[in-house]
KOLTOR-633891 format. One line per field, with one value per residue: residue number from 1; residue in three letters; chain; x, y, z of N, C-alpha, C, O in turn. Coordinates in steps of 0.2 Angstrom, whole numbers, plus 5000, padded with zeros to 4 digits. Example, Ala and Ser with C-alpha at 12.3 -4.5 7.8 and 13.67 -1.06 7.14 Angstrom:
BEGIN
n <- c(1, 2)
res <- c(Ala, Ser)
chain <- c(A, A)
n.X <- c(5066, 5064)
n.Y <- c(4972, 4989)
n.Z <- c(5039, 5035)
ca.X <- c(5062, 5068)
ca.Y <- c(4978, 4995)
ca.Z <- c(5039, 5036)
c.X <- c(5066, 5064)
c.Y <- c(4984, 5000)
c.Z <- c(5039, 5039)
o.X <- c(5071, 5067)
o.Y <- c(4983, 5006)
o.Z <- c(5042, 5040)
//
This chain:
BEGIN
n <- c(1, 2, 3, 4, 5, 6, 7, 8, 9, 10, 11, 12, 13, 14, 15, 16, 17, 18, 19, 20, 21, 22, 23, 24, 25, 26, 27, 28, 29, 30, 31, 32, 33, 34, 35, 36, 37, 38, 39, 40, 41, 42, 43, 44, 45, 46, 47, 48, 49, 50, 51, 52, 53, 54, 55, 56, 57, 58, 59, 60, 61, 62, 63, 64, 65, 66, 67, 68, 69, 70, 71, 72, 73, 74, 75, 76, 77, 78, 79, 80, 81, 82, 83, 84, 85, 86, 87, 88, 89, 90, 91, 92, 93, 94, 95, 96, 97, 98, 99, 100, 101, 102, 103, 104, 105, 106, 107, 108, 109, 110, 111, 112, 113, 114, 115, 116, 117, 118, 119, 120, 121, 122, 123, 124, 125, 126, 127, 128, 129, 130, 131, 132, 133, 134, 135, 136, 137, 138, 139, 140, 141, 142, 143, 144, 145, 146, 147, 148, 149, 150, 151, 152, 153, 154, 155, 156, 157, 158, 159, 160, 161, 162, 163, 164, 165, 166, 167, 168, 169, 170)
res <- c(Met, Leu, Arg, Pro, Leu, Cys, Leu, Ser, Ile, Thr, Ser, Leu, Ala, Ala, Leu, Ala, Ala, Ala, Leu, Ile, Ala, Gly, Phe, Phe, Tyr, Ala, Tyr, His, Cys, Ser, Val, Met, Pro, Gly, Leu, Asp, Ala, Ala, Asp, Pro, Met, Met, Ala, Ile, Ala, Ala, Met, Gln, Ala, Ile, Asn, Ala, Thr, Val, Arg, Asn, Met, Thr, Phe, Ala, Phe, Ser, Phe, Phe, Gly, Ala, Leu, Gly, Phe, Gly, Leu, Leu, Ala, Ser, Ile, Thr, Met, Ala, Leu, Arg, Gln, Pro, Arg, Asp, Pro, Ala, Ala, Trp, Leu, Val, Trp, Ser, Gly, Thr, Ile, Leu, Tyr, Gly, Cys, Gly, Ala, Phe, Ala, Val, Thr, Met, Ala, Phe, Asn, Val, Pro, Leu, Asn, Glu, Ala, Leu, Ala, Ala, Ala, Ala, Pro, Thr, Ala, Gln, Ser, Ala, Ala, Ala, Ile, Trp, Gln, Glu, Tyr, Ala, Gln, Pro, Trp, Ile, Thr, Trp, Asn, Thr, Leu, Arg, Met, Ile, Ala, Ser, Leu, Leu, Ala, Leu, Phe, Cys, Phe, Ala, Ala, Ala, Leu, Trp, Leu, Glu, Ala, Gly, Ala, Ala, Lys, Ser, Ser, His)
chain <- c(A, A, A, A, A, A, A, A, A, A, A, A, A, A, A, A, A, A, A, A, A, A, A, A, A, A, A, A, A, A, A, A, A, A, A, A, A, A, A, A, A, A, A, A, A, A, A, A, A, A, A, A, A, A, A, A, A, A, A, A, A, A, A, A, A, A, A, A, A, A, A, A, A, A, A, A, A, A, A, A, A, A, A, A, A, A, A, A, A, A, A, A, A, A, A, A, A, A, A, A, A, A, A, A, A, A, A, A, A, A, A, A, A, A, A, A, A, A, A, A, A, A, A, A, A, A, A, A, A, A, A, A, A, A, A, A, A, A, A, A, A, A, A, A, A, A, A, A, A, A, A, A, A, A, A, A, A, A, A, A, A, A, A, A, A, A, A, A, A, A)
n.X <- c(5004, 5010, 5020, 5017, 5015, 5027, 5035, 5030, 5032, 5046, 5049, 5045, 5054, 5066, 5064, 5063, 5076, 5084, 5080, 5085, 5098, 5102, 5099, 5109, 5120, 5119, 5122, 5135, 5142, 5139, 5132, 5139, 5153, 5150, 5146, 5157, 5165, 5160, 5159, 5162, 5152, 5141, 5140, 5137, 5124, 5117, 5117, 5111, 5098, 5094, 5094, 5084, 5073, 5073, 5066, 5053, 5038, 5042, 5056, 5055, 5048, 5058, 5069, 5064, 5057, 5066, 5071, 5059, 5051, 5060, 5062, 5048, 5047, 5057, 5051, 5039, 5045, 5052, 5042, 5036, 5047, 5060, 5073, 5076, 5086, 5083, 5076, 5087, 5095, 5086, 5085, 5099, 5101, 5092, 5098, 5111, 5107, 5100, 5110, 5121, 5116, 5104, 5106, 5118, 5115, 5107, 5115, 5126, 5126, 5114, 5116, 5127, 5121, 5111, 5120, 5126, 5114, 5112, 5123, 5130, 5138, 5152, 5161, 5174, 5173, 5167, 5174, 5181, 5170, 5163, 5172, 5174, 5161, 5159, 5169, 5168, 5154, 5154, 5162, 5154, 5142, 5147, 5148, 5135, 5130, 5136, 5132, 5118, 5118, 5123, 5112, 5102, 5107, 5106, 5092, 5087, 5093, 5087, 5074, 5076, 5079, 5067, 5058, 5062, 5060, 5046, 5042, 5047, 5039, 5027)
n.Y <- c(4994, 5006, 5007, 5013, 5026, 5029, 5028, 5038, 5050, 5050, 5051, 5064, 5071, 5067, 5074, 5087, 5088, 5086, 5097, 5108, 5105, 5107, 5120, 5126, 5121, 5128, 5141, 5138, 5135, 5145, 5157, 5164, 5164, 5171, 5183, 5187, 5190, 5202, 5220, 5225, 5234, 5232, 5218, 5217, 5225, 5216, 5204, 5208, 5211, 5198, 5191, 5198, 5193, 5179, 5173, 5164, 5154, 5144, 5142, 5139, 5127, 5118, 5121, 5121, 5109, 5098, 5096, 5095, 5085, 5075, 5073, 5069, 5058, 5050, 5048, 5041, 5030, 5025, 5021, 5011, 5001, 5002, 4998, 4995, 4996, 5006, 5015, 5020, 5026, 5037, 5044, 5047, 5055, 5066, 5071, 5075, 5084, 5093, 5098, 5101, 5109, 5116, 5121, 5127, 5137, 5145, 5149, 5155, 5159, 5166, 5177, 5183, 5187, 5196, 5206, 5210, 5216, 5227, 5234, 5249, 5252, 5261, 5268, 5266, 5257, 5246, 5234, 5229, 5226, 5217, 5206, 5203, 5197, 5188, 5178, 5170, 5166, 5159, 5148, 5142, 5140, 5130, 5119, 5117, 5113, 5101, 5094, 5093, 5086, 5074, 5071, 5069, 5058, 5048, 5048, 5044, 5031, 5025, 5025, 5016, 5004, 5003, 5002, 4990, 4981, 4982, 4976, 4963, 4959, 4957)
n.Z <- c(5000, 5004, 4995, 4981, 4985, 4991, 4979, 4971, 4979, 4980, 4967, 4965, 4973, 4967, 4954, 4958, 4964, 4952, 4944, 4953, 4954, 4940, 4939, 4948, 4941, 4929, 4934, 4937, 4926, 4916, 4919, 4930, 4925, 4914, 4919, 4926, 4916, 4911, 4913, 4929, 4936, 4928, 4930, 4943, 4944, 4935, 4943, 4954, 4949, 4945, 4957, 4964, 4957, 4957, 4967, 4966, 4961, 4953, 4955, 4969, 4970, 4965, 4974, 4988, 4986, 4984, 4996, 5005, 4998, 4999, 5013, 5016, 5008, 5015, 5027, 5024, 5018, 5029, 5037, 5030, 5028, 5036, 5036, 5023, 5008, 4999, 5007, 5015, 5005, 5000, 5012, 5014, 5002, 5005, 5016, 5011, 5001, 5010, 5019, 5011, 5001, 5003, 5016, 5015, 5005, 5013, 5023, 5017, 5003, 5002, 5012, 5005, 4994, 4999, 5004, 4992, 4986, 4994, 4991, 4984, 4971, 4964, 4950, 4954, 4965, 4961, 4955, 4966, 4975, 4967, 4966, 4980, 4982, 4971, 4971, 4984, 4982, 4971, 4975, 4985, 4978, 4969, 4978, 4982, 4970, 4968, 4979, 4976, 4965, 4969, 4978, 4969, 4963, 4973, 4975, 4963, 4962, 4973, 4968, 4957, 4964, 4971, 4961, 4955, 4966, 4967, 4954, 4956, 4966, 4960)
ca.X <- c(5000, 5014, 5025, 5016, 5016, 5035, 5038, 5028, 5035, 5053, 5050, 5045, 5061, 5071, 5063, 5065, 5084, 5087, 5079, 5089, 5105, 5103, 5100, 5116, 5125, 5119, 5126, 5142, 5146, 5138, 5130, 5144, 5158, 5148, 5146, 5164, 5168, 5157, 5161, 5159, 5146, 5136, 5139, 5133, 5117, 5113, 5116, 5105, 5091, 5093, 5093, 5077, 5067, 5073, 5061, 5047, 5036, 5046, 5062, 5053, 5047, 5065, 5074, 5061, 5054, 5071, 5071, 5053, 5049, 5065, 5060, 5042, 5049, 5061, 5046, 5035, 5049, 5054, 5035, 5035, 5052, 5065, 5080, 5077, 5092, 5080, 5075, 5093, 5097, 5082, 5088, 5106, 5100, 5089, 5104, 5116, 5104, 5098, 5116, 5126, 5114, 5099, 5109, 5124, 5112, 5104, 5121, 5132, 5124, 5109, 5119, 5131, 5116, 5109, 5125, 5126, 5108, 5113, 5129, 5129, 5145, 5154, 5166, 5180, 5173, 5163, 5178, 5182, 5163, 5161, 5177, 5172, 5155, 5159, 5173, 5165, 5148, 5155, 5164, 5148, 5138, 5150, 5146, 5128, 5129, 5138, 5127, 5112, 5119, 5123, 5106, 5098, 5109, 5103, 5085, 5087, 5095, 5081, 5068, 5078, 5078, 5060, 5054, 5064, 5056, 5039, 5042, 5048, 5033, 5020)
ca.Y <- c(5000, 5012, 5007, 5018, 5033, 5030, 5029, 5045, 5056, 5050, 5054, 5071, 5073, 5067, 5079, 5094, 5088, 5087, 5104, 5113, 5104, 5110, 5128, 5127, 5119, 5133, 5146, 5136, 5135, 5150, 5163, 5167, 5165, 5177, 5190, 5188, 5193, 5208, 5225, 5224, 5238, 5228, 5212, 5219, 5226, 5210, 5199, 5211, 5210, 5191, 5189, 5201, 5190, 5172, 5170, 5163, 5147, 5139, 5141, 5137, 5120, 5114, 5123, 5118, 5103, 5093, 5094, 5093, 5079, 5070, 5072, 5066, 5051, 5047, 5046, 5036, 5023, 5022, 5018, 5005, 4997, 5007, 4995, 4994, 5000, 5012, 5020, 5023, 5030, 5043, 5048, 5050, 5060, 5071, 5074, 5078, 5091, 5098, 5100, 5103, 5114, 5120, 5125, 5131, 5143, 5149, 5151, 5158, 5162, 5172, 5183, 5186, 5190, 5202, 5211, 5213, 5220, 5233, 5238, 5255, 5252, 5267, 5265, 5265, 5252, 5240, 5228, 5226, 5223, 5211, 5201, 5200, 5194, 5182, 5172, 5165, 5164, 5153, 5142, 5139, 5137, 5123, 5114, 5116, 5109, 5094, 5091, 5092, 5080, 5068, 5069, 5066, 5051, 5044, 5048, 5040, 5024, 5023, 5023, 5010, 4999, 5002, 4999, 4983, 4977, 4982, 4972, 4956, 4957, 4955)
ca.Z <- c(5000, 5004, 4990, 4976, 4988, 4991, 4973, 4969, 4983, 4979, 4960, 4965, 4976, 4961, 4949, 4961, 4964, 4945, 4942, 4956, 4952, 4934, 4941, 4951, 4936, 4924, 4937, 4938, 4919, 4911, 4922, 4934, 4921, 4910, 4923, 4928, 4910, 4910, 4917, 4936, 4937, 4924, 4933, 4950, 4942, 4933, 4948, 4959, 4946, 4945, 4964, 4965, 4953, 4957, 4972, 4962, 4962, 4949, 4959, 4975, 4969, 4965, 4980, 4994, 4985, 4985, 5004, 5007, 4996, 5002, 5020, 5016, 5006, 5020, 5032, 5021, 5018, 5036, 5040, 5026, 5029, 5038, 5034, 5016, 5005, 4996, 5012, 5016, 4999, 5001, 5018, 5012, 4997, 5009, 5021, 5006, 4999, 5016, 5022, 5006, 4996, 5006, 5022, 5012, 5002, 5018, 5027, 5013, 4997, 5003, 5015, 5000, 4989, 5003, 5004, 4986, 4985, 4998, 4988, 4979, 4968, 4960, 4946, 4958, 4970, 4958, 4954, 4973, 4977, 4963, 4968, 4986, 4981, 4966, 4973, 4988, 4980, 4966, 4979, 4988, 4972, 4967, 4983, 4981, 4964, 4969, 4984, 4973, 4960, 4973, 4981, 4963, 4962, 4978, 4974, 4957, 4964, 4977, 4963, 4953, 4969, 4972, 4955, 4954, 4971, 4965, 4949, 4958, 4970, 4956)
c.X <- c(5004, 5019, 5023, 5017, 5023, 5037, 5036, 5031, 5043, 5054, 5049, 5051, 5066, 5070, 5065, 5073, 5087, 5086, 5084, 5097, 5107, 5103, 5107, 5121, 5125, 5123, 5134, 5146, 5144, 5136, 5136, 5151, 5156, 5148, 5153, 5167, 5166, 5160, 5158, 5153, 5140, 5134, 5135, 5126, 5114, 5112, 5111, 5098, 5089, 5091, 5086, 5072, 5067, 5068, 5054, 5044, 5040, 5052, 5060, 5051, 5053, 5069, 5071, 5059, 5059, 5071, 5065, 5050, 5054, 5063, 5053, 5043, 5053, 5056, 5042, 5039, 5051, 5048, 5034, 5040, 5059, 5072, 5081, 5082, 5089, 5079, 5082, 5096, 5093, 5084, 5094, 5105, 5097, 5094, 5109, 5113, 5103, 5105, 5120, 5123, 5109, 5102, 5115, 5121, 5110, 5110, 5126, 5129, 5119, 5112, 5124, 5126, 5113, 5114, 5126, 5120, 5109, 5119, 5127, 5136, 5146, 5159, 5172, 5179, 5170, 5168, 5179, 5175, 5162, 5166, 5175, 5166, 5156, 5163, 5170, 5158, 5149, 5157, 5158, 5143, 5140, 5148, 5139, 5126, 5130, 5134, 5120, 5112, 5119, 5116, 5101, 5100, 5106, 5095, 5083, 5088, 5090, 5075, 5070, 5077, 5071, 5056, 5056, 5060, 5049, 5038, 5042, 5042, 5027, 5021)
c.Y <- c(5006, 5013, 5012, 5025, 5034, 5032, 5036, 5051, 5056, 5052, 5061, 5074, 5073, 5072, 5086, 5094, 5089, 5094, 5109, 5111, 5107, 5118, 5130, 5126, 5125, 5140, 5145, 5137, 5140, 5157, 5167, 5168, 5171, 5183, 5192, 5192, 5200, 5213, 5224, 5228, 5234, 5221, 5212, 5220, 5220, 5205, 5202, 5210, 5202, 5189, 5192, 5197, 5182, 5169, 5169, 5156, 5142, 5137, 5137, 5129, 5116, 5115, 5120, 5111, 5097, 5091, 5092, 5086, 5073, 5068, 5067, 5058, 5047, 5044, 5040, 5029, 5021, 5019, 5011, 5000, 5000, 5004, 4993, 4999, 5007, 5017, 5024, 5028, 5037, 5047, 5051, 5056, 5067, 5075, 5078, 5084, 5096, 5101, 5104, 5108, 5118, 5124, 5129, 5138, 5148, 5153, 5156, 5162, 5168, 5178, 5187, 5190, 5197, 5208, 5214, 5218, 5227, 5237, 5244, 5256, 5259, 5264, 5263, 5259, 5245, 5234, 5225, 5223, 5217, 5205, 5198, 5196, 5187, 5176, 5167, 5162, 5158, 5147, 5138, 5136, 5130, 5118, 5112, 5112, 5102, 5090, 5089, 5086, 5074, 5066, 5066, 5059, 5046, 5043, 5043, 5032, 5021, 5021, 5017, 5004, 4998, 4999, 4992, 4978, 4977, 4977, 4965, 4954, 4955, 4948)
c.Z <- c(5000, 4998, 4984, 4979, 4989, 4985, 4970, 4972, 4981, 4972, 4960, 4968, 4971, 4956, 4952, 4962, 4957, 4943, 4946, 4955, 4945, 4935, 4943, 4946, 4931, 4927, 4936, 4931, 4914, 4915, 4926, 4929, 4916, 4913, 4925, 4922, 4908, 4915, 4924, 4938, 4934, 4928, 4939, 4948, 4939, 4938, 4953, 4956, 4946, 4952, 4966, 4962, 4954, 4962, 4969, 4963, 4959, 4953, 4966, 4975, 4969, 4972, 4986, 4993, 4986, 4992, 5006, 5005, 4998, 5009, 5020, 5013, 5011, 5025, 5030, 5020, 5024, 5039, 5036, 5028, 5030, 5036, 5027, 5013, 5002, 5001, 5014, 5011, 4999, 5007, 5017, 5007, 5000, 5013, 5016, 5004, 5005, 5018, 5017, 5001, 5000, 5012, 5020, 5009, 5007, 5022, 5024, 5007, 4998, 5007, 5010, 4995, 4993, 5003, 4998, 4984, 4989, 4995, 4984, 4976, 4964, 4955, 4949, 4962, 4967, 4957, 4961, 4976, 4974, 4965, 4975, 4986, 4977, 4968, 4978, 4986, 4975, 4970, 4982, 4983, 4970, 4972, 4983, 4975, 4965, 4974, 4981, 4968, 4964, 4976, 4975, 4962, 4967, 4977, 4968, 4958, 4968, 4973, 4959, 4958, 4970, 4966, 4954, 4960, 4969, 4959, 4951, 4963, 4967, 4953)
o.X <- c(5003, 5021, 5028, 5019, 5025, 5042, 5040, 5034, 5046, 5059, 5053, 5054, 5070, 5075, 5068, 5076, 5092, 5091, 5087, 5101, 5112, 5107, 5110, 5126, 5131, 5127, 5138, 5152, 5148, 5139, 5137, 5153, 5161, 5150, 5154, 5172, 5168, 5164, 5152, 5149, 5135, 5129, 5130, 5121, 5108, 5106, 5107, 5094, 5084, 5086, 5082, 5066, 5063, 5067, 5050, 5048, 5040, 5054, 5063, 5053, 5054, 5071, 5074, 5059, 5058, 5072, 5064, 5048, 5052, 5064, 5053, 5040, 5051, 5057, 5041, 5036, 5051, 5048, 5032, 5039, 5062, 5077, 5086, 5083, 5092, 5080, 5082, 5099, 5095, 5085, 5095, 5108, 5099, 5095, 5111, 5116, 5104, 5104, 5123, 5127, 5110, 5102, 5115, 5123, 5111, 5109, 5129, 5131, 5119, 5111, 5124, 5128, 5112, 5112, 5127, 5121, 5106, 5120, 5122, 5140, 5141, 5161, 5176, 5184, 5170, 5165, 5179, 5176, 5160, 5164, 5176, 5165, 5154, 5161, 5170, 5157, 5145, 5155, 5157, 5140, 5136, 5146, 5137, 5122, 5127, 5132, 5118, 5107, 5117, 5115, 5098, 5096, 5104, 5093, 5079, 5085, 5088, 5072, 5065, 5074, 5068, 5052, 5052, 5058, 5046, 5033, 5038, 5041, 5022, 5016)
o.Y <- c(5011, 5018, 5016, 5029, 5040, 5036, 5040, 5055, 5061, 5055, 5065, 5079, 5077, 5075, 5089, 5099, 5093, 5097, 5113, 5116, 5110, 5121, 5134, 5130, 5127, 5143, 5149, 5139, 5141, 5162, 5173, 5174, 5175, 5188, 5198, 5196, 5203, 5212, 5223, 5225, 5234, 5219, 5208, 5217, 5219, 5202, 5198, 5208, 5201, 5185, 5189, 5198, 5179, 5163, 5174, 5152, 5136, 5131, 5133, 5125, 5111, 5110, 5116, 5107, 5092, 5085, 5087, 5082, 5068, 5062, 5063, 5054, 5041, 5039, 5036, 5024, 5014, 5014, 5007, 4994, 5002, 5008, 4991, 5005, 5012, 5023, 5030, 5033, 5042, 5053, 5057, 5061, 5072, 5081, 5083, 5090, 5101, 5107, 5109, 5112, 5125, 5131, 5135, 5143, 5153, 5158, 5160, 5168, 5173, 5183, 5193, 5196, 5202, 5213, 5220, 5223, 5231, 5243, 5243, 5260, 5262, 5258, 5259, 5255, 5240, 5228, 5219, 5217, 5212, 5199, 5192, 5191, 5182, 5171, 5161, 5157, 5153, 5141, 5132, 5131, 5126, 5112, 5107, 5107, 5098, 5085, 5084, 5082, 5069, 5060, 5061, 5055, 5041, 5037, 5039, 5028, 5015, 5016, 5013, 4999, 4992, 4995, 4988, 4973, 4972, 4973, 4960, 4948, 4953, 4947)
o.Z <- c(4997, 4997, 4982, 4975, 4987, 4984, 4967, 4969, 4980, 4970, 4957, 4966, 4970, 4954, 4949, 4960, 4957, 4940, 4943, 4955, 4944, 4931, 4941, 4945, 4929, 4923, 4935, 4931, 4909, 4913, 4924, 4930, 4914, 4910, 4925, 4922, 4904, 4919, 4925, 4941, 4937, 4928, 4941, 4951, 4941, 4939, 4956, 4959, 4947, 4953, 4971, 4965, 4952, 4962, 4970, 4966, 4961, 4954, 4968, 4979, 4973, 4975, 4990, 4997, 4988, 4994, 5010, 5009, 5000, 5011, 5024, 5016, 5012, 5028, 5033, 5022, 5025, 5043, 5040, 5030, 5026, 5035, 5025, 5015, 5002, 4999, 5015, 5012, 4998, 5006, 5018, 5008, 4999, 5013, 5018, 5004, 5004, 5020, 5018, 4998, 4999, 5012, 5022, 5010, 5007, 5024, 5027, 5007, 4995, 5005, 5010, 4993, 4989, 5002, 4997, 4981, 4986, 4997, 4980, 4978, 4961, 4956, 4947, 4963, 4970, 4959, 4961, 4978, 4977, 4966, 4976, 4990, 4979, 4968, 4977, 4987, 4975, 4968, 4981, 4985, 4968, 4970, 4983, 4975, 4963, 4972, 4982, 4967, 4961, 4977, 4976, 4961, 4965, 4978, 4968, 4956, 4968, 4974, 4958, 4955, 4970, 4967, 4952, 4958, 4971, 4959, 4949, 4964, 4970, 4950)
//
């Protein structure tokens, strides 16, 4: 009875993790290198605009969903069969995402974004402001990307195990 629910919720966790991993990956390989190549005044203005608009429902589904659906899937799997390898994979993916992406975002990237939002760069200060922002932001984003990809791997592996178990029980 709980297996279809576990599969559904874990599928949503995997989807959300895939979307947020792709989001962090896009920043890693294109957005931040592109902004780094731009004039610092323009880079700051662009990032301020991005940060002002990123908090939307599409982003919320992936950013909060990877954690929320992961927690919900962990609970339903623990109720069904707590020692099942798929349950451990879902829990591992949730912990990886929660600590390596969600908590990192809240502890490091958000404060950096808020500091950048409050910045009023001048032609003389823009390069220093951008450098102070971009270097740590990129480092933390790389960690978020890796953690999200590892969480996705865990959720996908759990789905694979669950699908195999469902097939063999029929």
